[in-house]
N, C-alpha and C positions, 0 to 999 in steps of 0.2 A: 778843759773838758770835763764833764762830769763822769762819774763812774758808769752810769747807765748808757752813756755815749760810748765808752770804752768796750762795754760788754756787747753792744750792737756792732761795733767794727769788728770785734773778735768773733762773733757769730758769723758775720758776713764773710770774713776771711776764711773761716773753716768751712762754711758752705761752699765757697767758690773752689777751695782747694779740693774738696771731695767731689764736686762736680767735674772738675778738670780730671781727676783721677778716673772716674767712671767713663768719661768721654775717651780717654786714652785706652782703656781696657776693655770696654764693652765690645762683644762681637769677635773678638780675637781669639783664634784657635791657638791653644798652646797645650801641650802635654796630655796626659791622661790621668785617670783616678783608679786606683786599685779597686777592683770589684769585692765588696765584703760578703762573707757568708759561704764562700766556697771552700774547697778542699786545698790543701798546700800545693799539690800537683795533679792536675786532672790527667786521667789516662788517655782521653780522646780529645781532640781539637774541638769538637762540637760543644764539650762541657765549658769551654772558655767563652761561649757567646754571652754577651751582656743580656741577651733576650731569653736565654734558657729559662723555662717555667712560665713564660709569659704568653698571652694569646698571639703574639707577633713573632714568635720563634720561627715560623715557617715563611715569613714575609720578606725575607732578606733580599737585597738587591744583587744582581749578578756580580758587580764589582764593589760597590760601596753602598751603604744604607745612611741617609741623613735621619737621625732619630731626634726628634724635637720634643721636649716637655714644656707643656704650656699650661695655662689656666684660664678659666672662663672670662675673668674681668681684666686680662691682661692685654693692653693695647700693643706693646712691642711684640707679642705673640702673634698677633694677626699679620703684622708686617713681616715677622720672620716666616710664617707659614707660606706667604706668597713668594718670597725670596726663595725659599727652599723648594717649593713646587716648580718654580721656573727653572731653577738649576737641575732638578730631576728630569724635566722634560728636555732641557738642551744637552745634558751629558748622558750618553748612553750607558746603560749598566747601573745607573743610580736611582735608588728608590727613596722616597720620602715617606716616613712614618711619624705620625703625631700622637703624643700620649698625654692625655688629661692627667696632669699631676696630682690633682685632688682626689681623682677616682682610683689612682694606682699608687698609694702611699708606700706599699711593700717594695715596689719597684724603685720608687724614688728614693727611699732610705738605702736599699742595696747598692744603687749605683753612685749615691753620695750627691744628688741633686740638691743644691741649696737655693736657688731661685729660678724663676722662670723670665723669659725663655732660656732653657739651656739646649744646646744642639750638640750631639754626639756624632762623630763620623765613625761608623762601623766597617769592618772589611767584610768580604764575602763570607767569612765564618761567623760573623757577629761579634768579633773582637773589638773593644774600643781602641781607636787609633789616636783620636784627639777629640777635644771639646771646647766649646766657646760658651760663655755665659753672656747674656745680653743679646741683642738683636744684631746679627751679622749682616754686612752687606753683600750683595751678589758677588762683587770682586773678592771679598774676603773667603767666601765658600769656594768659589772657583780656584783662587790661589791655593787654599788648603788641599783641595783635591788634585790640583795640579802638582803640588809638592810630593803627593803620594804615589 
C-alpha cells in the first residue's frame, strides 16, 4: 500500500472516531459551568442568576427555564428549538428562551458557551443547573428535568 493510501485510511479512522464521539456526547446534559465575571459570594440569591443584566432577566419560568443559545445558520438549532418548545408546552412551569449567540456575545462569553446549540437548564432563580451542547432529544430534556 502506498503512503497516500495509508494517509487516507488514517484520516478516515480519525473522522469516524470523532463522529462516534460526537454522536455519543451531543445533547447529553451534564454538569454546570462556573459563570464568570461575578463576585466571589453574592449577597442575594437573585445575583446568582445566569440572566442577570440581560433583557431576559425577568422571563424565567416558574420551575425551570430552558435557555437555548443558537445562531442563524445552525440547522441543529432549529431542531432544538422545536424540541424545547414542545417540552415547555408539555411540562407545567417550564419556559423556553432562545438567545441569538451572534447578537449577544457578552452573554455567550460570560456563560462560557462554545458552540451552538447549547441548552442550559436554569432553576426558578435563574441559576444554572445543567447544560447540554448539541441537539438534545425530547427524551433527554424530559429526563434531565425529571432528575431535577
